[in-house]
C-alpha positions in Angstrom: 0.1 0.0 -0.1 1.0 3.5 -0.6 1.9 4.9 2.9 1.5 8.5 1.7 -2.0 7.7 0.5 -3.0 5.5 3.6 -1.7 8.0 6.3 -4.6 10.5 6.1 -7.2 7.8 6.7 -5.5 6.9 10.0 -6.0 8.8 13.3 -3.1 9.7 15.5 -2.3 7.1 18.0 0.2 4.9 19.7 -0.1 1.3 18.2 -1.1 0.3 14.7 -2.1 -3.2 14.1 -2.9 -4.9 10.8 -5.5 -7.6 11.1 -6.5 -10.1 8.4 -5.2 -11.4 5.4 -2.2 -9.9 3.3 -4.0 -7.1 1.3 -3.7 -9.1 -2.1 -4.0 -12.9 -2.7 -5.0 -15.0 -5.5 -8.6 -15.4 -4.3 -9.0 -12.1 -2.6 -8.7 -10.8 1.0 -9.9 -8.7 3.7 -7.6 -6.6 5.8 -8.2 -4.2 8.5 -5.8 -1.6 10.2 -6.4 -0.6 13.9 -4.9 2.4 15.6 -5.0 1.9 19.3 -7.9 -0.7 19.0 -10.0 1.5 16.8 -10.9 0.1 13.3 -9.5 3.0 11.3 -9.5 1.2 7.8 -11.0 -2.1 6.4 -10.2 -3.2 2.9 -11.5 -6.1 1.0 -10.8 -7.3 -2.6 -13.1 -10.0 -4.1 -12.7 -11.8 -7.4 -15.8 -11.5 -9.5 -17.0 -13.5 -12.7 -18.6 -10.4 -14.1 -18.8 -6.6 -13.7 -20.9 -5.5 -10.5 -22.0 -1.7 -10.9 -21.1 0.1 -7.7 -23.8 2.5 -8.4 -26.3 -0.3 -8.9 -29.3 -1.0 -6.8 -28.2 -4.1 -5.1 -25.2 -2.3 -3.3 -27.0 0.9 -2.4 -27.4 -0.2 1.3 -23.6 0.2 1.9 -23.3 3.8 1.2 -24.5 7.1 2.9 -24.7 9.8 0.1 -23.6 7.7 -2.5 -22.2 9.4 -5.6 -20.6 8.1 -8.8 -16.9 8.6 -8.7 -15.5 10.9 -11.7 -13.9 9.1 -14.5 -11.0 6.8 -12.9 -7.6 7.0 -14.3 -8.0 3.1 -15.1 -10.8 1.0 -16.5 -13.6 0.5 -14.2 -16.4 2.2 -12.2 -16.5 3.5 -8.8 -19.0 4.7 -6.2 -18.3 6.7 -2.9 -20.2 7.5 0.1 -19.3 9.4 3.2 -17.2 6.6 4.8 -16.6 4.1 2.1 -15.6 3.5 -1.7 -16.5 0.5 -4.0 -14.6 0.2 -7.3 -15.2 -2.6 -9.9 -12.3 -2.8 -12.5 -11.4 -5.6 -15.0 -8.9 -8.2 -14.2 -9.0 -10.4 -17.2 -8.0 -13.8 -15.4 -10.0 -16.9 -16.0 -11.0 -17.1 -12.3 -11.3 -13.2 -12.0 -12.9 -11.4 -15.0 -13.3 -8.4 -12.3 -12.0 -7.2 -9.0 -14.2 -5.6 -6.5 -12.4 -3.4 -4.2 -14.3 -2.1 -1.1 -12.7 0.3 1.4 -14.4 1.7 4.6 -12.6 4.3 6.6 -13.4 5.3 10.2 -14.4 8.9 11.3 -11.5 9.5 13.7 -9.0 10.3 10.9 -11.0 13.6 9.9 -14.6 14.7 10.8 -14.5 16.6 7.5 -16.6 14.6 5.2 -15.2 16.2 1.9 -11.7 15.8 3.1 -12.3 12.1 4.1 -13.8 11.5 0.6 -10.9 13.1 -1.1 -8.5 11.0 1.0 -10.2 7.9 0.1 -10.5 8.6 -3.5 -6.6 9.3 -3.5 -5.9 6.0 -1.7 -8.0 4.1 -4.0 -6.7 5.5 -7.2 -3.2 4.7 -6.0 -4.1 1.2 -4.6 -6.3 -0.5 -7.5 -3.4 -0.4 -10.0 -1.0 -1.9 -7.4 -3.6 -4.6 -6.4 -4.2 -5.5 -10.1 -0.3 -5.9 -10.7 0.0 -8.0 -7.5 -2.7 -10.4 -8.6 -1.4 -10.6 -12.2 -4.5 -9.1 -13.8 -4.0 -8.9 -17.5 -6.7 -6.3 -18.2 
């Protein structure tokens, strides 16, 4: 992960702990970062057999104030809420036509929703290409 992009999502604290899987594995993963026992960030990557629209009706319950993300600097589609981001991006592997990446950020890093949204977007735009490369996506 890009430390520079992740840092704004983490509150100040004494102890940082990573819980769960390594961020990228062949079949997806779930990872959380705790700061002083507070769940600051959780991130999941799932392999999917097809494109799932982050703005679709089925995932709307995950978001508060959901908005479609501006055109991404890579192929895919994204949605952002006040505390989370979901991006569906092509992967091109037989076992993973697409990757679904879902980020949830805690409120302690910043109370300003617009700043949190900007920080989440910056992290995801940096993270997605790294994840695709680590998973050997061809798309």
